[in-house]
mmCIF file of the N, C-alpha and C atoms, coordinates in Angstrom:
data_MODEL
# 
_entry.id   MODEL 
# 
loop_
_atom_site.group_PDB 
_atom_site.id 
_atom_site.type_symbol 
_atom_site.label_atom_id 
_atom_site.label_alt_id 
_atom_site.label_comp_id 
_atom_site.label_asym_id 
_atom_site.label_entity_id 
_atom_site.label_seq_id 
_atom_site.pdbx_PDB_ins_code 
_atom_site.Cartn_x 
_atom_site.Cartn_y 
_atom_site.Cartn_z 
_atom_site.occupancy 
_atom_site.B_iso_or_equiv 
_atom_site.pdbx_formal_charge 
_atom_site.auth_seq_id 
_atom_site.auth_comp_id 
_atom_site.auth_asym_id 
_atom_site.auth_atom_id 
_atom_site.pdbx_PDB_model_num 
ATOM 1   N N  . UNK A 1 1  ? -42.297 30.494 29.205  1.00 0.00 ? 1  UNK A N  1 
ATOM 2   C CA . UNK A 1 1  ? -41.920 29.106 29.136  1.00 0.00 ? 1  UNK A CA 1 
ATOM 3   C C  . UNK A 1 1  ? -41.561 28.676 27.708  1.00 0.00 ? 1  UNK A C  1 
ATOM 4   N N  . UNK A 1 2  ? -42.146 29.295 26.729  1.00 0.00 ? 2  UNK A N  1 
ATOM 5   C CA . UNK A 1 2  ? -41.853 28.917 25.364  1.00 0.00 ? 2  UNK A CA 1 
ATOM 6   C C  . UNK A 1 2  ? -40.387 29.171 25.038  1.00 0.00 ? 2  UNK A C  1 
ATOM 7   N N  . UNK A 1 3  ? -39.823 30.241 25.537  1.00 0.00 ? 3  UNK A N  1 
ATOM 8   C CA . UNK A 1 3  ? -38.425 30.548 25.258  1.00 0.00 ? 3  UNK A CA 1 
ATOM 9   C C  . UNK A 1 3  ? -37.500 29.483 25.847  1.00 0.00 ? 3  UNK A C  1 
ATOM 10  N N  . UNK A 1 4  ? -37.815 29.003 27.026  1.00 0.00 ? 4  UNK A N  1 
ATOM 11  C CA . UNK A 1 4  ? -36.995 27.972 27.659  1.00 0.00 ? 4  UNK A CA 1 
ATOM 12  C C  . UNK A 1 4  ? -37.060 26.678 26.864  1.00 0.00 ? 4  UNK A C  1 
ATOM 13  N N  . UNK A 1 5  ? -38.245 26.312 26.435  1.00 0.00 ? 5  UNK A N  1 
ATOM 14  C CA . UNK A 1 5  ? -38.401 25.086 25.657  1.00 0.00 ? 5  UNK A CA 1 
ATOM 15  C C  . UNK A 1 5  ? -37.733 25.205 24.287  1.00 0.00 ? 5  UNK A C  1 
ATOM 16  N N  . UNK A 1 6  ? -37.812 26.376 23.697  1.00 0.00 ? 6  UNK A N  1 
ATOM 17  C CA . UNK A 1 6  ? -37.149 26.604 22.403  1.00 0.00 ? 6  UNK A CA 1 
ATOM 18  C C  . UNK A 1 6  ? -35.637 26.539 22.574  1.00 0.00 ? 6  UNK A C  1 
ATOM 19  N N  . UNK A 1 7  ? -35.126 27.153 23.619  1.00 0.00 ? 7  UNK A N  1 
ATOM 20  C CA . UNK A 1 7  ? -33.686 27.119 23.887  1.00 0.00 ? 7  UNK A CA 1 
ATOM 21  C C  . UNK A 1 7  ? -33.228 25.680 24.137  1.00 0.00 ? 7  UNK A C  1 
ATOM 22  N N  . UNK A 1 8  ? -34.005 24.928 24.886  1.00 0.00 ? 8  UNK A N  1 
ATOM 23  C CA . UNK A 1 8  ? -33.678 23.533 25.157  1.00 0.00 ? 8  UNK A CA 1 
ATOM 24  C C  . UNK A 1 8  ? -33.698 22.707 23.875  1.00 0.00 ? 8  UNK A C  1 
ATOM 25  N N  . UNK A 1 9  ? -34.673 22.941 23.017  1.00 0.00 ? 9  UNK A N  1 
ATOM 26  C CA . UNK A 1 9  ? -34.749 22.227 21.746  1.00 0.00 ? 9  UNK A CA 1 
ATOM 27  C C  . UNK A 1 9  ? -33.529 22.528 20.888  1.00 0.00 ? 9  UNK A C  1 
ATOM 28  N N  . UNK A 1 10 ? -33.122 23.796 20.823  1.00 0.00 ? 10 UNK A N  1 
ATOM 29  C CA . UNK A 1 10 ? -31.939 24.192 20.045  1.00 0.00 ? 10 UNK A CA 1 
ATOM 30  C C  . UNK A 1 10 ? -30.666 23.556 20.601  1.00 0.00 ? 10 UNK A C  1 
ATOM 31  N N  . UNK A 1 11 ? -30.559 23.538 21.924  1.00 0.00 ? 11 UNK A N  1 
ATOM 32  C CA . UNK A 1 11 ? -29.386 22.935 22.556  1.00 0.00 ? 11 UNK A CA 1 
ATOM 33  C C  . UNK A 1 11 ? -29.310 21.442 22.253  1.00 0.00 ? 11 UNK A C  1 
ATOM 34  N N  . UNK A 1 12 ? -30.444 20.770 22.288  1.00 0.00 ? 12 UNK A N  1 
ATOM 35  C CA . UNK A 1 12 ? -30.467 19.340 21.984  1.00 0.00 ? 12 UNK A CA 1 
ATOM 36  C C  . UNK A 1 12 ? -30.102 19.082 20.524  1.00 0.00 ? 12 UNK A C  1 
ATOM 37  N N  . UNK A 1 13 ? -30.600 19.940 19.639  1.00 0.00 ? 13 UNK A N  1 
ATOM 38  C CA . UNK A 1 13 ? -30.259 19.792 18.222  1.00 0.00 ? 13 UNK A CA 1 
ATOM 39  C C  . UNK A 1 13 ? -28.760 20.014 18.011  1.00 0.00 ? 13 UNK A C  1 
ATOM 40  N N  . UNK A 1 14 ? -28.214 21.021 18.665  1.00 0.00 ? 14 UNK A N  1 
ATOM 41  C CA . UNK A 1 14 ? -26.779 21.299 18.565  1.00 0.00 ? 14 UNK A CA 1 
ATOM 42  C C  . UNK A 1 14 ? -25.966 20.140 19.142  1.00 0.00 ? 14 UNK A C  1 
ATOM 43  N N  . UNK A 1 15 ? -26.436 19.579 20.271  1.00 0.00 ? 15 UNK A N  1 
ATOM 44  C CA . UNK A 1 15 ? -25.768 18.443 20.892  1.00 0.00 ? 15 UNK A CA 1 
ATOM 45  C C  . UNK A 1 15 ? -25.778 17.234 19.957  1.00 0.00 ? 15 UNK A C  1 
ATOM 46  N N  . UNK A 1 16 ? -26.886 16.989 19.301  1.00 0.00 ? 16 UNK A N  1 
ATOM 47  C CA . UNK A 1 16 ? -26.988 15.870 18.365  1.00 0.00 ? 16 UNK A CA 1 
ATOM 48  C C  . UNK A 1 16 ? -26.039 16.065 17.183  1.00 0.00 ? 16 UNK A C  1 
ATOM 49  N N  . UNK A 1 17 ? -25.968 17.297 16.699  1.00 0.00 ? 17 UNK A N  1 
ATOM 50  C CA . UNK A 1 17 ? -25.078 17.604 15.586  1.00 0.00 ? 17 UNK A CA 1 
ATOM 51  C C  . UNK A 1 17 ? -23.621 17.401 15.997  1.00 0.00 ? 17 UNK A C  1 
ATOM 52  N N  . UNK A 1 18 ? -23.255 17.904 17.169  1.00 0.00 ? 18 UNK A N  1 
ATOM 53  C CA . UNK A 1 18 ? -21.879 17.745 17.654  1.00 0.00 ? 18 UNK A CA 1 
ATOM 54  C C  . UNK A 1 18 ? -21.549 16.277 17.895  1.00 0.00 ? 18 UNK A C  1 
ATOM 55  N N  . UNK A 1 19 ? -22.497 15.523 18.405  1.00 0.00 ? 19 UNK A N  1 
ATOM 56  C CA . UNK A 1 19 ? -22.282 14.084 18.626  1.00 0.00 ? 19 UNK A CA 1 
ATOM 57  C C  . UNK A 1 19 ? -22.000 13.369 17.309  1.00 0.00 ? 19 UNK A C  1 
ATOM 58  N N  . UNK A 1 20 ? -22.742 13.734 16.282  1.00 0.00 ? 20 UNK A N  1 
ATOM 59  C CA . UNK A 1 20 ? -22.539 13.125 14.968  1.00 0.00 ? 20 UNK A CA 1 
ATOM 60  C C  . UNK A 1 20 ? -21.155 13.491 14.418  1.00 0.00 ? 20 UNK A C  1 
ATOM 61  N N  . UNK A 1 21 ? -20.757 14.757 14.570  1.00 0.00 ? 21 UNK A N  1 
ATOM 62  C CA . UNK A 1 21 ? -19.446 15.181 14.105  1.00 0.00 ? 21 UNK A CA 1 
ATOM 63  C C  . UNK A 1 21 ? -18.332 14.461 14.857  1.00 0.00 ? 21 UNK A C  1 
ATOM 64  N N  . UNK A 1 22 ? -18.498 14.283 16.163  1.00 0.00 ? 22 UNK A N  1 
ATOM 65  C CA . UNK A 1 22 ? -17.504 13.575 16.965  1.00 0.00 ? 22 UNK A CA 1 
ATOM 66  C C  . UNK A 1 22 ? -17.381 12.128 16.497  1.00 0.00 ? 22 UNK A C  1 
ATOM 67  N N  . UNK A 1 23 ? -18.508 11.495 16.217  1.00 0.00 ? 23 UNK A N  1 
ATOM 68  C CA . UNK A 1 23 ? -18.493 10.108 15.741  1.00 0.00 ? 23 UNK A CA 1 
ATOM 69  C C  . UNK A 1 23 ? -17.763 10.003 14.403  1.00 0.00 ? 23 UNK A C  1 
ATOM 70  N N  . UNK A 1 24 ? -18.026 10.933 13.497  1.00 0.00 ? 24 UNK A N  1 
ATOM 71  C CA . UNK A 1 24 ? -17.347 10.920 12.200  1.00 0.00 ? 24 UNK A CA 1 
ATOM 72  C C  . UNK A 1 24 ? -15.848 11.148 12.357  1.00 0.00 ? 24 UNK A C  1 
ATOM 73  N N  . UNK A 1 25 ? -15.467 12.053 13.239  1.00 0.00 ? 25 UNK A N  1 
ATOM 74  C CA . UNK A 1 25 ? -14.046 12.308 13.479  1.00 0.00 ? 25 UNK A CA 1 
ATOM 75  C C  . UNK A 1 25 ? -13.362 11.089 14.092  1.00 0.00 ? 25 UNK A C  1 
ATOM 76  N N  . UNK A 1 26 ? -14.049 10.389 14.971  1.00 0.00 ? 26 UNK A N  1 
ATOM 77  C CA . UNK A 1 26 ? -13.477 9.182  15.559  1.00 0.00 ? 26 UNK A CA 1 
ATOM 78  C C  . UNK A 1 26 ? -13.295 8.092  14.512  1.00 0.00 ? 26 UNK A C  1 
ATOM 79  N N  . UNK A 1 27 ? -14.230 7.983  13.596  1.00 0.00 ? 27 UNK A N  1 
ATOM 80  C CA . UNK A 1 27 ? -14.103 7.008  12.514  1.00 0.00 ? 27 UNK A CA 1 
ATOM 81  C C  . UNK A 1 27 ? -12.920 7.368  11.613  1.00 0.00 ? 27 UNK A C  1 
ATOM 82  N N  . UNK A 1 28 ? -12.788 8.649  11.298  1.00 0.00 ? 28 UNK A N  1 
ATOM 83  C CA . UNK A 1 28 ? -11.670 9.091  10.470  1.00 0.00 ? 28 UNK A CA 1 
ATOM 84  C C  . UNK A 1 28 ? -10.346 8.850  11.177  1.00 0.00 ? 28 UNK A C  1 
ATOM 85  N N  . UNK A 1 29 ? -10.291 9.098  12.475  1.00 0.00 ? 29 UNK A N  1 
ATOM 86  C CA . UNK A 1 29 ? -9.065  8.868  13.239  1.00 0.00 ? 29 UNK A CA 1 
ATOM 87  C C  . UNK A 1 29 ? -8.689  7.391  13.223  1.00 0.00 ? 29 UNK A C  1 
ATOM 88  N N  . UNK A 1 30 ? -9.667  6.517  13.334  1.00 0.00 ? 30 UNK A N  1 
ATOM 89  C CA . UNK A 1 30 ? -9.394  5.078  13.294  1.00 0.00 ? 30 UNK A CA 1 
ATOM 90  C C  . UNK A 1 30 ? -8.818  4.676  11.938  1.00 0.00 ? 30 UNK A C  1 
ATOM 91  N N  . UNK A 1 31 ? -9.377  5.212  10.872  1.00 0.00 ? 31 UNK A N  1 
ATOM 92  C CA . UNK A 1 31 ? -8.862  4.907  9.534   1.00 0.00 ? 31 UNK A CA 1 
ATOM 93  C C  . UNK A 1 31 ? -7.456  5.454  9.352   1.00 0.00 ? 31 UNK A C  1 
ATOM 94  N N  . UNK A 1 32 ? -7.200  6.653  9.868   1.00 0.00 ? 32 UNK A N  1 
ATOM 95  C CA . UNK A 1 32 ? -5.857  7.230  9.757   1.00 0.00 ? 32 UNK A CA 1 
ATOM 96  C C  . UNK A 1 32 ? -4.834  6.434  10.550  1.00 0.00 ? 32 UNK A C  1 
ATOM 97  N N  . UNK A 1 33 ? -5.244  5.888  11.698  1.00 0.00 ? 33 UNK A N  1 
ATOM 98  C CA . UNK A 1 33 ? -4.328  5.053  12.475  1.00 0.00 ? 33 UNK A CA 1 
ATOM 99  C C  . UNK A 1 33 ? -3.925  3.812  11.693  1.00 0.00 ? 33 UNK A C  1 
ATOM 100 N N  . UNK A 1 34 ? -4.843  3.282  10.898  1.00 0.00 ? 34 UNK A N  1 
ATOM 101 C CA . UNK A 1 34 ? -4.539  2.114  10.075  1.00 0.00 ? 34 UNK A CA 1 
ATOM 102 C C  . UNK A 1 34 ? -3.573  2.462  8.945   1.00 0.00 ? 34 UNK A C  1 
ATOM 103 N N  . UNK A 1 35 ? -3.719  3.638  8.369   1.00 0.00 ? 35 UNK A N  1 
ATOM 104 C CA . UNK A 1 35 ? -2.948  4.024  7.192   1.00 0.00 ? 35 UNK A CA 1 
ATOM 105 C C  . UNK A 1 35 ? -1.612  4.682  7.560   1.00 0.00 ? 35 UNK A C  1 
ATOM 106 N N  . UNK A 1 36 ? -1.522  5.295  8.717   1.00 0.00 ? 36 UNK A N  1 
ATOM 107 C CA . UNK A 1 36 ? -0.326  6.058  9.091   1.00 0.00 ? 36 UNK A CA 1 
ATOM 108 C C  . UNK A 1 36 ? 0.962   5.239  9.017   1.00 0.00 ? 36 UNK A C  1 
ATOM 109 N N  . UNK A 1 37 ? 1.013   4.017  9.521   1.00 0.00 ? 37 UNK A N  1 
ATOM 110 C CA . UNK A 1 37 ? 2.267   3.255  9.399   1.00 0.00 ? 37 UNK A CA 1 
ATOM 111 C C  . UNK A 1 37 ? 2.662   2.998  7.948   1.00 0.00 ? 37 UNK A C  1 
ATOM 112 N N  . UNK A 1 38 ? 1.681   2.777  7.091   1.00 0.00 ? 38 UNK A N  1 
ATOM 113 C CA . UNK A 1 38 ? 1.979   2.562  5.674   1.00 0.00 ? 38 UNK A CA 1 
ATOM 114 C C  . UNK A 1 38 ? 2.556   3.815  5.040   1.00 0.00 ? 38 UNK A C  1 
ATOM 115 N N  . UNK A 1 39 ? 1.992   4.964  5.392   1.00 0.00 ? 39 UNK A N  1 
ATOM 116 C CA . UNK A 1 39 ? 2.502   6.228  4.859   1.00 0.00 ? 39 UNK A CA 1 
ATOM 117 C C  . UNK A 1 39 ? 3.901   6.509  5.386   1.00 0.00 ? 39 UNK A C  1 
ATOM 118 N N  . UNK A 1 40 ? 4.151   6.189  6.635   1.00 0.00 ? 40 UNK A N  1 
ATOM 119 C CA . UNK A 1 40 ? 5.469   6.416  7.219   1.00 0.00 ? 40 UNK A CA 1 
ATOM 120 C C  . UNK A 1 40 ? 6.516   5.545  6.536   1.00 0.00 ? 40 UNK A C  1 
ATOM 121 N N  . UNK A 1 41 ? 6.176   4.289  6.236   1.00 0.00 ? 41 UNK A N  1 
ATOM 122 C CA . UNK A 1 41 ? 7.107   3.408  5.536   1.00 0.00 ? 41 UNK A CA 1 
ATOM 123 C C  . UNK A 1 41 ? 7.403   3.937  4.141   1.00 0.00 ? 41 UNK A C  1 
ATOM 124 N N  . UNK A 1 42 ? 6.375   4.378  3.425   1.00 0.00 ? 42 UNK A N  1 
ATOM 125 C CA . UNK A 1 42 ? 6.566   4.924  2.086   1.00 0.00 ? 42 UNK A CA 1 
ATOM 126 C C  . UNK A 1 42 ? 7.408   6.183  2.126   1.00 0.00 ? 42 UNK A C  1 
ATOM 127 N N  . UNK A 1 43 ? 7.189   7.026  3.119   1.00 0.00 ? 43 UNK A N  1 
ATOM 128 C CA . UNK A 1 43 ? 7.938   8.274  3.225   1.00 0.00 ? 43 UNK A CA 1 
ATOM 129 C C  . UNK A 1 43 ? 9.410   7.992  3.492   1.00 0.00 ? 43 UNK A C  1 
ATOM 130 N N  . UNK A 1 44 ? 9.716   7.011  4.335   1.00 0.00 ? 44 UNK A N  1 
ATOM 131 C CA . UNK A 1 44 ? 11.103  6.665  4.614   1.00 0.00 ? 44 UNK A CA 1 
ATOM 132 C C  . UNK A 1 44 ? 11.800  6.153  3.365   1.00 0.00 ? 44 UNK A C  1 
ATOM 133 N N  . UNK A 1 45 ? 11.115  5.309  2.603   1.00 0.00 ? 45 UNK A N  1 
ATOM 134 C CA . UNK A 1 45 ? 11.694  4.777  1.375   1.00 0.00 ? 45 UNK A CA 1 
ATOM 135 C C  . UNK A 1 45 ? 11.878  5.884  0.348   1.00 0.00 ? 45 UNK A C  1 
ATOM 136 N N  . UNK A 1 46 ? 10.896  6.769  0.224   1.00 0.00 ? 46 UNK A N  1 
ATOM 137 C CA . UNK A 1 46 ? 10.991  7.870  -0.731  1.00 0.00 ? 46 UNK A CA 1 
ATOM 138 C C  . UNK A 1 46 ? 12.120  8.818  -0.352  1.00 0.00 ? 46 UNK A C  1 
ATOM 139 N N  . UNK A 1 47 ? 12.255  9.126  0.931   1.00 0.00 ? 47 UNK A N  1 
ATOM 140 C CA . UNK A 1 47 ? 13.324  10.015 1.384   1.00 0.00 ? 47 UNK A CA 1 
ATOM 141 C C  . UNK A 1 47 ? 14.687  9.410  1.094   1.00 0.00 ? 47 UNK A C  1 
ATOM 142 N N  . UNK A 1 48 ? 14.838  8.127  1.333   1.00 0.00 ? 48 UNK A N  1 
ATOM 143 C CA . UNK A 1 48 ? 16.115  7.471  1.099   1.00 0.00 ? 48 UNK A CA 1 
ATOM 144 C C  . UNK A 1 48 ? 16.461  7.472  -0.386  1.00 0.00 ? 48 UNK A C  1 
ATOM 145 N N  . UNK A 1 49 ? 15.464  7.361  -1.242  1.00 0.00 ? 49 UNK A N  1 
ATOM 146 C CA . UNK A 1 49 ? 15.708  7.323  -2.676  1.00 0.00 ? 49 UNK A CA 1 
ATOM 147 C C  . UNK A 1 49 ? 15.919  8.711  -3.262  1.00 0.00 ? 49 UNK A C  1 
ATOM 148 N N  . UNK A 1 50 ? 15.257  9.721  -2.736  1.00 0.00 ? 50 UNK A N  1 
ATOM 149 C CA . UNK A 1 50 ? 15.290  11.052 -3.337  1.00 0.00 ? 50 UNK A CA 1 
ATOM 150 C C  . UNK A 1 50 ? 16.379  11.939 -2.740  1.00 0.00 ? 50 UNK A C  1 
ATOM 151 N N  . UNK A 1 51 ? 16.533  11.926 -1.448  1.00 0.00 ? 51 UNK A N  1 
ATOM 152 C CA . UNK A 1 51 ? 17.452  12.863 -0.800  1.00 0.00 ? 51 UNK A CA 1 
ATOM 153 C C  . UNK A 1 51 ? 18.908  12.720 -1.232  1.00 0.00 ? 51 UNK A C  1 
ATOM 154 N N  . UNK A 1 52 ? 19.459  11.513 -1.404  1.00 0.00 ? 52 UNK A N  1 
ATOM 155 C CA . UNK A 1 52 ? 20.846  11.455 -1.873  1.00 0.00 ? 52 UNK A CA 1 
ATOM 156 C C  . UNK A 1 52 ? 21.011  12.084 -3.247  1.00 0.00 ? 52 UNK A C  1 
ATOM 157 N N  . UNK A 1 53 ? 20.027  11.921 -4.124  1.00 0.00 ? 53 UNK A N  1 
ATOM 158 C CA . UNK A 1 53 ? 20.103  12.543 -5.438  1.00 0.00 ? 53 UNK A CA 1 
ATOM 159 C C  . UNK A 1 53 ? 20.119  14.061 -5.327  1.00 0.00 ? 53 UNK A C  1 
ATOM 160 N N  . UNK A 1 54 ? 19.300  14.606 -4.466  1.00 0.00 ? 54 UNK A N  1 
ATOM 161 C CA . UNK A 1 54 ? 19.247  16.055 -4.298  1.00 0.00 ? 54 UNK A CA 1 
ATOM 162 C C  . UNK A 1 54 ? 20.538  16.583 -3.706  1.00 0.00 ? 54 UNK A C  1 
ATOM 163 N N  . UNK A 1 55 ? 21.121  15.850 -2.775  1.00 0.00 ? 55 UNK A N  1 
ATOM 164 C CA . UNK A 1 55 ? 22.350  16.309 -2.141  1.00 0.00 ? 55 UNK A CA 1 
ATOM 165 C C  . UNK A 1 55 ? 23.537  16.242 -3.085  1.00 0.00 ? 55 UNK A C  1 
ATOM 166 N N  . UNK A 1 56 ? 23.596  15.259 -3.966  1.00 0.00 ? 56 UNK A N  1 
ATOM 167 C CA . UNK A 1 56 ? 24.738  15.095 -4.849  1.00 0.00 ? 56 UNK A CA 1 
ATOM 168 C C  . UNK A 1 56 ? 24.749  16.100 -5.986  1.00 0.00 ? 56 UNK A C  1 
ATOM 169 N N  . UNK A 1 57 ? 23.604  16.401 -6.559  1.00 0.00 ? 57 UNK A N  1 
ATOM 170 C CA . UNK A 1 57 ? 23.562  17.277 -7.718  1.00 0.00 ? 57 UNK A CA 1 
ATOM 171 C C  . UNK A 1 57 ? 24.062  18.686 -7.417  1.00 0.00 ? 57 UNK A C  1 
ATOM 172 N N  . UNK A 1 58 ? 23.559  19.388 -6.401  1.00 0.00 ? 58 UNK A N  1 
ATOM 173 C CA . UNK A 1 58 ? 24.062  20.732 -6.144  1.00 0.00 ? 58 UNK A CA 1 
ATOM 174 C C  . UNK A 1 58 ? 25.536  20.729 -5.721  1.00 0.00 ? 58 UNK A C  1 
ATOM 175 N N  . UNK A 1 59 ? 25.976  19.704 -5.016  1.00 0.00 ? 59 UNK A N  1 
ATOM 176 C CA . UNK A 1 59 ? 27.363  19.647 -4.589  1.00 0.00 ? 59 UNK A CA 1 
ATOM 177 C C  . UNK A 1 59 ? 28.276  19.507 -5.800  1.00 0.00 ? 59 UNK A C  1 
ATOM 178 N N  . UNK A 1 60 ? 27.886  18.723 -6.781  1.00 0.00 ? 60 UNK A N  1 
ATOM 179 C CA . UNK A 1 60 ? 28.676  18.552 -7.990  1.00 0.00 ? 60 UNK A CA 1 
ATOM 180 C C  . UNK A 1 60 ? 28.736  19.854 -8.771  1.00 0.00 ? 60 UNK A C  1 
ATOM 181 N N  . UNK A 1 61 ? 27.621  20.520 -8.901  1.00 0.00 ? 61 UNK A N  1 
ATOM 182 C CA . UNK A 1 61 ? 27.589  21.796 -9.604  1.00 0.00 ? 61 UNK A CA 1 
ATOM 183 C C  . UNK A 1 61 ? 28.411  22.847 -8.871  1.00 0.00 ? 61 UNK A C  1 
ATOM 184 N N  . UNK A 1 62 ? 28.330  22.857 -7.544  1.00 0.00 ? 62 UNK A N  1 
ATOM 185 C CA . UNK A 1 62 ? 29.080  23.832 -6.764  1.00 0.00 ? 62 UNK A CA 1 
ATOM 186 C C  . UNK A 1 62 ? 30.568  23.571 -6.874  1.00 0.00 ? 62 UNK A C  1 
ATOM 187 N N  . UNK A 1 63 ? 30.982  22.319 -6.879  1.00 0.00 ? 63 UNK A N  1 
ATOM 188 C CA . UNK A 1 63 ? 32.391  21.981 -7.002  1.00 0.00 ? 63 UNK A CA 1 
ATOM 189 C C  . UNK A 1 63 ? 32.916  22.412 -8.364  1.00 0.00 ? 63 UNK A C  1 
ATOM 190 N N  . UNK A 1 64 ? 32.149  22.173 -9.401  1.00 0.00 ? 64 UNK A N  1 
ATOM 191 C CA . UNK A 1 64 ? 32.562  22.574 -10.747 1.00 0.00 ? 64 UNK A CA 1 
ATOM 192 C C  . UNK A 1 64 ? 32.629  24.089 -10.859 1.00 0.00 ? 64 UNK A C  1 
ATOM 193 N N  . UNK A 1 65 ? 31.683  24.775 -10.270 1.00 0.00 ? 65 UNK A N  1 
ATOM 194 C CA . UNK A 1 65 ? 31.677  26.231 -10.322 1.00 0.00 ? 65 UNK A CA 1 
ATOM 195 C C  . UNK A 1 65 ? 32.847  26.801 -9.534  1.00 0.00 ? 65 UNK A C  1 
ATOM 196 N N  . UNK A 1 66 ? 33.132  26.235 -8.372  1.00 0.00 ? 66 UNK A N  1 
ATOM 197 C CA . UNK A 1 66 ? 34.241  26.718 -7.558  1.00 0.00 ? 66 UNK A CA 1 
ATOM 198 C C  . UNK A 1 66 ? 35.578  26.436 -8.221  1.00 0.00 ? 66 UNK A C  1 
ATOM 199 N N  . UNK A 1 67 ? 35.708  25.313 -8.892  1.00 0.00 ? 67 UNK A N  1 
ATOM 200 C CA . UNK A 1 67 ? 36.953  24.977 -9.567  1.00 0.00 ? 67 UNK A CA 1 
ATOM 201 C C  . UNK A 1 67 ? 37.192  25.922 -10.733 1.00 0.00 ? 67 UNK A C  1 
ATOM 202 N N  . UNK A 1 68 ? 36.143  26.261 -11.453 1.00 0.00 ? 68 UNK A N  1 
ATOM 203 C CA . UNK A 1 68 ? 36.280  27.146 -12.597 1.00 0.00 ? 68 UNK A CA 1 
ATOM 204 C C  . UNK A 1 68 ? 36.497  28.591 -12.190 1.00 0.00 ? 68 UNK A C  1 
ATOM 205 N N  . UNK A 1 69 ? 35.901  29.026 -11.101 1.00 0.00 ? 69 UNK A N  1 
ATOM 206 C CA . UNK A 1 69 ? 35.984  30.423 -10.709 1.00 0.00 ? 69 UNK A CA 1 
ATOM 207 C C  . UNK A 1 69 ? 37.157  30.669 -9.771  1.00 0.00 ? 69 UNK A C  1 
ATOM 208 N N  . UNK A 1 70 ? 37.657  29.629 -9.130  1.00 0.00 ? 70 UNK A N  1 
ATOM 209 C CA . UNK A 1 70 ? 38.776  29.807 -8.224  1.00 0.00 ? 70 UNK A CA 1 
ATOM 210 C C  . UNK A 1 70 ? 38.379  30.377 -6.875  1.00 0.00 ? 70 UNK A C  1 
ATOM 211 N N  . UNK A 1 71 ? 37.103  30.275 -6.503  1.00 0.00 ? 71 UNK A N  1 
ATOM 212 C CA . UNK A 1 71 ? 36.656  30.777 -5.212  1.00 0.00 ? 71 UNK A CA 1 
ATOM 213 C C  . UNK A 1 71 ? 36.590  29.635 -4.220  1.00 0.00 ? 71 UNK A C  1 
ATOM 214 N N  . UNK A 1 72 ? 36.576  29.964 -2.931  1.00 0.00 ? 72 UNK A N  1 
ATOM 215 C CA . UNK A 1 72 ? 36.538  28.929 -1.910  1.00 0.00 ? 72 UNK A CA 1 
ATOM 216 C C  . UNK A 1 72 ? 35.252  28.967 -1.101  1.00 0.00 ? 72 UNK A C  1 
ATOM 217 N N  . UNK A 1 73 ? 34.219  29.585 -1.619  1.00 0.00 ? 73 UNK A N  1 
ATOM 218 C CA . UNK A 1 73 ? 32.952  29.631 -0.891  1.00 0.00 ? 73 UNK A CA 1 
ATOM 219 C C  . UNK A 1 73 ? 32.247  28.285 -1.030  1.00 0.00 ? 73 UNK A C  1 
ATOM 220 N N  . UNK A 1 74 ? 31.535  27.901 0.010   1.00 0.00 ? 74 UNK A N  1 
ATOM 221 C CA . UNK A 1 74 ? 30.823  26.634 0.018   1.00 0.00 ? 74 UNK A CA 1 
ATOM 222 C C  . UNK A 1 74 ? 29.346  26.885 -0.240  1.00 0.00 ? 74 UNK A C  1 
ATOM 223 N N  . UNK A 1 75 ? 28.779  26.133 -1.160  1.00 0.00 ? 75 UNK A N  1 
ATOM 224 C CA . UNK A 1 75 ? 27.367  26.234 -1.476  1.00 0.00 ? 75 UNK A CA 1 
ATOM 225 C C  . UNK A 1 75 ? 26.677  25.050 -0.818  1.00 0.00 ? 75 UNK A C  1 
ATOM 226 N N  . UNK A 1 76 ? 25.666  25.336 0.014   1.00 0.00 ? 76 UNK A N  1 
ATOM 227 C CA . UNK A 1 76 ? 24.928  24.274 0.694   1.00 0.00 ? 76 UNK A CA 1 
ATOM 228 C C  . UNK A 1 76 ? 23.644  23.984 -0.057  1.00 0.00 ? 76 UNK A C  1 
ATOM 229 N N  . UNK A 1 77 ? 23.375  22.721 -0.233  1.00 0.00 ? 77 UNK A N  1 
ATOM 230 C CA . UNK A 1 77 ? 22.125  22.313 -0.881  1.00 0.00 ? 77 UNK A CA 1 
ATOM 231 C C  . UNK A 1 77 ? 21.003  22.383 0.137   1.00 0.00 ? 77 UNK A C  1 
ATOM 232 N N  . UNK A 1 78 ? 19.880  22.956 -0.261  1.00 0.00 ? 78 UNK A N  1 
ATOM 233 C CA . UNK A 1 78 ? 18.720  23.003 0.637   1.00 0.00 ? 78 UNK A CA 1 
ATOM 234 C C  . UNK A 1 78 ? 17.676  22.035 0.115   1.00 0.00 ? 78 UNK A C  1 
ATOM 235 N N  . UNK A 1 79 ? 17.131  21.258 1.024   1.00 0.00 ? 79 UNK A N  1 
ATOM 236 C CA . UNK A 1 79 ? 16.110  20.297 0.688   1.00 0.00 ? 79 UNK A CA 1 
ATOM 237 C C  . UNK A 1 79 ? 14.772  20.883 1.106   1.00 0.00 ? 79 UNK A C  1 
ATOM 238 N N  . UNK A 1 80 ? 13.795  20.946 0.208   1.00 0.00 ? 80 UNK A N  1 
ATOM 239 C CA . UNK A 1 80 ? 12.493  21.512 0.587   1.00 0.00 ? 80 UNK A CA 1 
ATOM 240 C C  . UNK A 1 80 ? 11.834  20.660 1.660   1.00 0.00 ? 80 UNK A C  1 
ATOM 241 N N  . UNK A 1 81 ? 11.249  21.299 2.631   1.00 0.00 ? 81 UNK A N  1 
ATOM 242 C CA . UNK A 1 81 ? 10.545  20.618 3.719   1.00 0.00 ? 81 UNK A CA 1 
ATOM 243 C C  . UNK A 1 81 ? 9.065   20.838 3.571   1.00 0.00 ? 81 UNK A C  1 
ATOM 244 N N  . UNK A 1 82 ? 8.301   19.796 3.794   1.00 0.00 ? 82 UNK A N  1 
ATOM 245 C CA . UNK A 1 82 ? 6.848   19.907 3.743   1.00 0.00 ? 82 UNK A CA 1 
ATOM 246 C C  . UNK A 1 82 ? 6.345   20.279 5.120   1.00 0.00 ? 82 UNK A C  1 
ATOM 247 N N  . UNK A 1 83 ? 5.390   21.182 5.183   1.00 0.00 ? 83 UNK A N  1 
ATOM 248 C CA . UNK A 1 83 ? 4.868   21.592 6.499   1.00 0.00 ? 83 UNK A CA 1 
ATOM 249 C C  . UNK A 1 83 ? 4.073   20.518 7.174   1.00 0.00 ? 83 UNK A C  1 
# 
């Protein structure tokens, strides 16, 4: 009988620990829901401000290089993507 009671005690302790972790994750999710729209707005503004600059610079350099070298190959600008 001692083994059963010990196993039950361990299971209850594990259940209490998991319950606490679930509560903390739910609190974090609620905070992220509040902040996510703000981050999305900032990301849209940052993308609009940064991406045209990135697209124009390599295209200008490629045009100058192609004009000087006399080649007709097209150089595509790659924009780094965040995972």
